[in-house]
N, C-alpha and C positions, 0 to 999 in steps of 0.2 A: 723977389725973384724966385722962380721955381727951380729947385735943384734937380740933379739927376734922379731918375727913377730908382736906381740902385741904392740911393741914400734916403729915399722916402720912408715915412713911418710905417712900421709893420701893421698889418691888418689885425694883429693880435696884441693884447696888452695884459698887464699883470701876470706875466709869464711865471714869475717866482711863486705865484699862488696856485698854479695849475698842478694837477696830479700828473704823474709820469705818463699815463696813457693819453691824457689830453695833449700834452706836449708832443708826443710822438705822432698822434693823429693830425695835429696841426702842421707839423713838418711834412708829413706824408701828403697832406692835402695840397700844400704848396708845391711839392716836388711833381705832382701830377700836371702842373701847368707848364713844365719845362719842355717836354717832347713836342707838344703842339706848337709852342713858340719857335722851336728849332725848325719844325716842318715848314713854317712860313718862309724860311730863308734857304730852302733847298736849291732853288734856281741860282741864287748867288753863290752858294757853296759849290755847285756844279761848275760854274764858270771859273772859279778860282782853282778848283782841283784839276780841271782840264788844262788850264794854263800851266800849272805845276808839272803835269805830265810832259807837255811839250818842251819845257825847259830842261827837265831831267833827261829826256831823250837826246838833248843837245849838250849834255854834260853838266847841266846846272844842278844846284842843290836847293833844299828848302831850309830856311832859318825861321825860328820863332824867337821873338823878343818880348819880354814881359817882366813884371815885378811881382813880388809876393806870391799869392796863390796862382795868379795867371802865369807868372814865370815858371813856377814849379810844374804846372800842368803841361807847359810846352816842353820842358825838360823830360818829364815823364813820357810824353808821347814820342819824343825823339829817341829816348833810350830804349823803347820797346820795339822799334823798327828793326834793328839788327837781329835780335833773337827770333822775332816773329817771321821776318821775311828774308833773312839771310843777306841783307845789304850791309854795306860798310857803315861805320860809325860817323863817317863824314858826309853822308847823303842827307840826313835830316838832323839838324843841329839846334838845340835849345840853348838860349842865352838868357840869363836872369840878371836884373839890376843888382849890383853888389857882388857879383861873382859867385863862385861855387859855395862859398860859406853861407850865402843867403838862401841856399836850398833848405838848410836846417834852421837857421836863425835869422831873424829880420836884421837887415843892415840899415842903420838910421840914415834917412834922407837919400838913400841910393836911388829911389824912383824919381826924385826931383831934379836930377841932372839931365838936361836935354841933350847934352853933347856925348854922354858916355856910351850910349848904344852904338853910335857910329864908330867910336873908338873900338868897342868890343867886336863889332862886325869886321872891321878892317884887319883884325888879328887873324881872321880866317880868309883873307884875300878875297873878299866879296867882289862879285863882278856882275855884269849885266845879264849873264846866263842864269843867275840865281833868282830866287823868290824870297822875299822877307814878309812874314806875317806877324803883325803886332797884336798882342793879346792884352786887353785891359777891360775889366768889368765896367769901370766908370766911363771908359772911352776917352779919358783926358790925361792919363798918366804921362808926365813930361818925358820920362825916359823913352817910352814907346813912341809918343808923338814926334819927339825930336829925331829919333832913329828913322821913322818912316819918312819924315820930311826930307831928310838927307838922302835917303834911298831914291825918292822920287826925283830929286835934283840931279842924281847921278845916273838916272835911266834904269834903275832896278825895279822890276815889277813888285808891287806891294799888295798885301791883303790886311784886313783889320777884323778882329773879332771883339765885339763889345756887347754890353747888355743895356745900352741906352741908345735911343734913336737920335739921329742928327748929331752924332758924337764928333769930337775933334779928330780922332784918328780915322773915323769913317770918312770925314771930309778930305782927308789927305790921301787915303789908300785908293788904289785902282779898283779893288774889290772889297766893298764894305759889308760885312756880315754883322747885322745889328739885331740881336735877339732880345726882345722885350719880355723879360720874365716877371717883372713887377717887383714890389718891395719884398725884402727878405723876412723870414719868420722872426729873426732877431734883427732889428733895424741896422742896416748897413753891413751885415755880415755876408759879404759877397763870396765867401768860400762855400756858401750853401747853394742856392738855386743858380746864381750866376756861374759859380764854379762847375756845377753839373752841366749846364748848357755848354760851357766852353769845352769840357771834356767830351761831350757827345760830338761836337763839331770837329774837334781834333781827331777823334776816332774815325769820323766819316771821311775827312780829308785824306789821312795817310792810308787808310784801308782801301779806299777807292783808287787812289793813285797807285798803290802797289799792285792791285789787281790789274789795272790797265797797263802796268809796266811788266806784266807777265809773271808776277811773284806768287800767284795762286793758280793751281790747276784743279779744275772742277770746283770744289769748295774746300780744298785742302791746302795747308801751308807747306808746300813741298820743299821750300828752301829754308825752313826753320832750322835754327842751330840746335844741335843735340847736347844741351847743357845739363840735362839731368835724366834720371831713369824714366820719369814719366814721359818725357818727350821722345826718348828712344823707343819706349813701348808704343806711343802714338804713331811714330814713323813706321815701326815694324808692321803695325796693323794696316796702315795705309798701303804698304807694299803687298800685303796679303790680299787686300781687296782687288788688286790689279794683276795678280799672278796666281799660279797654282801651287806656289811654294808654301811650306809650313812655317810656323812662327820662328823657329830657330834658324832656318835657312834665311828668312827675310831679315832677321836681326843681324846675322853675320854679314850679310851683304850691306846692310845699312851702316854698320860700323866700319866696314871696309871702304865704302865710297863716301861716307860722310853726310849724305843728304838723300832724301826720298827721290828728288828729281834725278840725281846722278844714277841711282840704282835703276830707276825706270828707263832712263835713256840707254843704259847698257843692257837691259833685258828686253825691251819692247821696240 
């Protein structure tokens, strides 16, 4: 029986005998395969992202469910939306098998529980307005598959991101994004190419959704949170580009109103 592509044998062998430069060139050569593989799925990503926008405009939210690296990537993407786009922490939510402790340390057998994802989702009062995207490199993680199946039964729109074609989670989800990146440099180490592919897709989904939701003006993050000096400086320079005011005047206004958008709304 042929196993999943993500578990297939590396195209490289005797890694322990390679010089450092050989190892790095091999990894880089494999990484070059990721973006073209993601490109093949753009039409499917577009359909999912469009569906997310429609539900968010109706008061819905986006949930990611995953385990291990996939779960951590979902949490990372969700956690970056509030500071980048100025949205609430409850708009994009990442859930990982095993709970928050699994973000740093693996929780034994957490991914094997088919019922737990639905239990975790219900803690957030999941509803038909929401969208749930399951992330699994293999495409068969029980935690993710079970969660998506229950969502489908309950009428919740679903998406799936996997790195194997004809995956289990892809067969369940309304929108199946299946990116075939091939075997990993280190056999089965899906934190590598598979993880890179997943990160690229998550970036595409939330960035495109937030742009369509009006969270970007021109090409600027006008709703970003001013959480450090670098972002205050960036925001100040954004205002300078749109006004005749000097740096200190713009900085003062930014700190007063709290966002680039609010400053521009009050000036222009």
